[in-house]
C-alpha positions in Angstrom: -64.9 -2.1 9.1 -61.9 -0.9 7.1 -61.1 -1.9 3.6 -58.3 -1.3 1.1 -59.1 0.7 -2.0 -57.0 2.0 -4.9 -56.7 5.7 -5.2 -55.6 7.4 -8.4 -53.0 10.1 -8.0 -53.1 12.8 -10.8 -50.7 15.6 -11.4 -51.8 19.0 -12.7 -49.5 20.0 -15.6 -47.7 23.3 -14.8 -44.7 24.8 -16.4 -42.5 23.4 -13.6 -44.0 19.9 -13.7 -43.8 19.9 -17.5 -40.1 20.8 -17.5 -39.4 18.2 -14.7 -41.2 15.5 -16.8 -39.2 16.5 -19.9 -36.0 16.3 -17.9 -37.0 12.9 -16.5 -37.9 11.5 -20.0 -34.6 12.8 -21.5 -32.6 11.4 -18.7 -34.3 8.0 -19.1 -33.7 8.1 -22.9 -30.1 9.0 -22.4 -29.6 6.1 -19.9 -31.2 3.6 -22.4 -29.0 4.9 -25.2 -25.9 4.3 -23.0 -27.1 0.8 -22.2 -27.5 0.1 -26.0 -23.9 1.4 -26.6 -22.6 -0.7 -23.7 -24.4 -3.8 -25.0 -22.8 -3.2 -28.5 -19.4 -2.8 -26.9 -19.8 -6.0 -24.9 -20.9 -7.9 -28.0 -17.8 -6.8 -29.9 -15.6 -7.8 -27.0 -17.2 -11.2 -26.8 -17.0 -11.7 -30.5 -13.2 -11.4 -30.4 -12.9 -14.1 -27.7 -14.6 -16.7 -29.9 -15.6 -18.7 -26.7 -19.3 -18.5 -27.5 -21.5 -19.5 -30.4 -21.7 -16.4 -32.6 -25.3 -16.8 -33.7 -26.8 -17.3 -30.2 -24.6 -14.5 -28.9 -25.8 -12.1 -31.6 -29.4 -13.0 -31.1 -29.2 -12.4 -27.3 -27.5 -9.0 -27.6 -29.7 -7.9 -30.5 -32.8 -8.8 -28.5 -31.6 -6.7 -25.5 -30.7 -3.8 -27.7 -34.1 -4.0 -29.5 -35.9 -4.0 -26.1 -34.1 -0.8 -25.2 -34.8 0.8 -28.6 -38.5 0.1 -28.1 -38.4 1.9 -24.8 -36.6 4.8 -26.4 -39.4 5.0 -29.0 -42.0 5.0 -26.3 -40.2 7.9 -24.5 -40.0 9.9 -27.7 -43.8 9.4 -28.1 -44.3 10.5 -24.5 -42.2 13.6 -25.0 -44.2 14.4 -28.2 -47.5 14.0 -26.3 -46.3 16.1 -23.4 -45.5 19.0 -25.8 -49.1 18.8 -27.1 -50.8 18.9 -23.7 -52.0 22.3 -22.4 -51.0 23.6 -19.1 -53.6 22.6 -16.5 -54.2 19.1 -17.8 -54.3 16.3 -15.3 -51.9 13.4 -15.8 -52.4 10.1 -14.1 -49.2 9.6 -12.2 -49.8 6.4 -10.2 -52.2 4.4 -8.0 -51.8 4.1 -4.2 -53.8 2.0 -1.7 -55.9 3.7 1.0 -57.7 2.4 4.0 -61.4 3.3 3.8 -63.8 3.1 6.7 -67.2 1.6 5.9 -70.1 1.0 8.1 -73.6 -0.5 7.8 -75.9 1.7 5.9 -73.2 3.1 3.6 -74.0 3.1 -0.1 -71.8 0.5 -1.8 -71.6 2.6 -5.0 -70.2 5.5 -3.1 -67.6 3.3 -1.4 -66.7 1.6 -4.7 -66.4 4.8 -6.7 -62.8 5.6 -7.2 -61.2 8.4 -5.2 -58.6 10.7 -6.7 -55.8 12.8 -5.3 -54.9 15.9 -7.3 -51.3 17.1 -6.9 -50.0 20.4 -8.2 -46.2 21.2 -8.0 -45.7 18.5 -5.3 -48.6 19.8 -3.1 -52.0 18.0 -2.6 -54.4 20.4 -4.2 -57.6 18.4 -3.9 -59.1 15.0 -2.8 -62.1 13.9 -4.8 
């Protein structure tokens, strides 16, 4: 019988992967800042038209800006944490589903124990 099981994919932190992650975080942060600027611009533009209720308009746009600012704070925290991690650390990247073959007589604890795939610089290094 075959069953689906979650498998954790971990990435070994190397100089290359660390710089790639930093680039990704900085790119995401820059995108969020652009979105905040765009929202502020749209708010100013809509304020001049006076077609909408000013209070509800401000609340909506400020809420959207606040959401993006929280994401920026999270990215800043992730960048800070990444700088503190030593090379060789394992970072959980994602979870994927795998098909596992089980048969009568298999130990359920062994089947249930989570499997892990270790990736280093884009190459599968180990399957645990």
